[in-house]
Residue, then its C-alpha position, 0 to 999 in steps of 0.5 A: m132483364d131489367g125493369k124497363e123491358n119488362i115494361i116492352v114486354s108486358r106490353r107487346t103480352l097484353l096487345g096480343a096479336a090480335a089487338f096489336a094487329s088492329v091497327v090497320g086492316a092486319a098491319v102489324l107494328t113491331a119494333v125497328p128494323a122488322v117494322a117496315e117489313d111487318a106494315g107491308v112496307v116495301t122501299g125501294p132506292v132512296p131519293d138524290m136530294s143533294h141537289l136540294p137546300r137544308k134548312k134546320v128549324k129548331l121547335v118552340d114550345p106552344p101556343f107559340v109558332h118557329e119563325h117560318e116564311q107564309i109565302a116561300t122565297v125559295g123551291p122546295q128544299v128538305v125541310e129538318f126537325e127534331l122531336v125527343i119523346q118524353e115519358k113525365e108526370m104533369v099536374i093538369d089543374d089547379y087541384g093538383t092532379t097530374v097525369q103521367a104524360m106522354t109528350f114529344n118534346g115535353t110539351v101538349p101539344g107536342p110544337l107547331m111545325v111549319v113547311h111549305e107545299g112541296d117540301y120534304v119533311e125530314l123529321t128525327l125521331k129519338n126515344p131516349d133510354t130514360n123512357q119505358m115505352q114503344h112509341n113512334i109518329d103517324f102525320h096525318s098530312s103525310t102518304g103510306a106507311l101509317g102516316g109513317g107508323g109502320l116505319t118508326l115505332i122505335n125502343p127507348g134508346e133508339q131514333v129513327v129518320l123519317r122523310w116524307k114530301a109534302t103534298r096536301p095544304g092546309v094544317f093537319v094532326y100528328h100523333c103516335a100510333p103504336g098499335g091497339p088499344m096503346i093508339p089512343w092510349h099513348v093520344v090522349s095521355g098527351m102524345n099528339g101536336a100538328i104540323m102546317v103547310l103553307p100554298r107556296e102562294g100563302l093562303k088566299d082567300g075564297y077569291g084569290k086574294p093574298l091573307k097574311y097574319d100578325r102573328v100565328y098560336y097554335v092551341g092544341e085541345q087535349d082530352f085526360y081521362i084520369p081515374k078517381d079511387e074509393e073516396g073520389n080523389f084522383k088518384s096518381y101514378e109512379s109510371p105510365g104503365d102503372g096506370y093504364d088499366d085503370m085509365l082504359k077502364v075510365m077511355r071506354t066510358l068515352t068520358p073525359t076528366h078535362e078537357v084543356f088546352n096546352g095539357a093543363v087548365g089555364a095553360l093559356t089564361g092569365d099571365n099565358a094569356m095569347k096577346a095581340a094589338v088591336g088591327e092585328t091579324v093572328l091566325i090561330v091552329h086548333s088541333q082534337a087529336n080525339r074528340d070533334t070541338r067548337p072554336h070558339i073567340i066570345g068578343g070575335h069571330g073567324d074572318y076566314v076559317w079553314a074547319t077543317g083546316k085544308f089550304r086548296n078549300a077556299p075559307e069561309v067567313d065571318l063565323e061565330t063559332w067553327h067544329i073542328p071534326g076529332g083528329c083533325a086542326g082548324a085553322a082561323l084567321y081574326t082582326f082584333l077591333q077592340p083592345g080587352i081580353y078575349a076568350y077562346v072556347n071551346h063553345n060545349l060550356i060544360e066543357a070549357v067552363e067545367l073542364g078546363a077548354t077556356a083559353h085567353f087573348m089579351v089585346e092592348g090598343e084603344w078602345n073604338d065606341d062606335l063599333m060598342t060603349q055602354v050606353q047607361a051605367p047599371t042604375p037602381i030601375g027607374 
């Protein structure tokens, strides 16, 4: 038995039958192919999809989003995606702190996928034999089998194909959910992302007026729980499994050591700031797979906000800050009216300033003195 097999066996032993069954009631996830039966999944005949067009999408790294239509110009189709699981070391702050991350396609968060209501999502999930852990995927937007988690658990060296129908428009979280305490550990190690299911006729305000965006960005907020040594320095590990016990102790404090956007402190600031221009409308998709968050644009607003990300609901308007519950994704539209730097933050300012939950928009254009002007520059008090 090689080292990789030892890790898989140790993981199963560590969880135990009771813990491993605690995903939902008595549902138990084991390695494919037994997973469907063990998770209480009874599958019927495979539907004939030959009459539907197919579209293969090449995903891109966040905060960017793959090309897509805002309004569907064809009928329902099968949209093909591929996610490759990568276990990798990532630097998450300016001090060189590392985490043994577990990721979809090598990024934290995983890529944003976009389809339309009525489309079929067909995902090929790959777990290369260079990894050490079992993984799967739970789509909050799907129906049945633990969000697909009950049909997608794969060992290193395996792949699986899952297809599900996008019946609910909105933005939704997806994440790894292999069972028991492995669920939060994989999620806070970076293994989460989001999918956007657009209404076929596009976004609308609360009165049926169409809403469009010029740009779209995806911000994935991530809480990390990095153990420290006796001297108070952050520890590093050779592999994800090596740090499991230490990390679990930090996780149980419910207090993250880092709260970051897109995988690291500063990942969306400075040269990595998100770009826009005065007069452009930007759609911001924001997810947090584990903790509540409070997005806020310093110097701007949420013109239209779906705080829980569900497009059948009328958006709220003119918000200063909005609340996205943990395990949820939200969306906000804002038309930038002034040039300059806008800080986009989690408005728990301790988490924004001290733990890293800050991003920047860099907006080009002409300044409008009617909206704001400095009447008098700083001078000594007279």
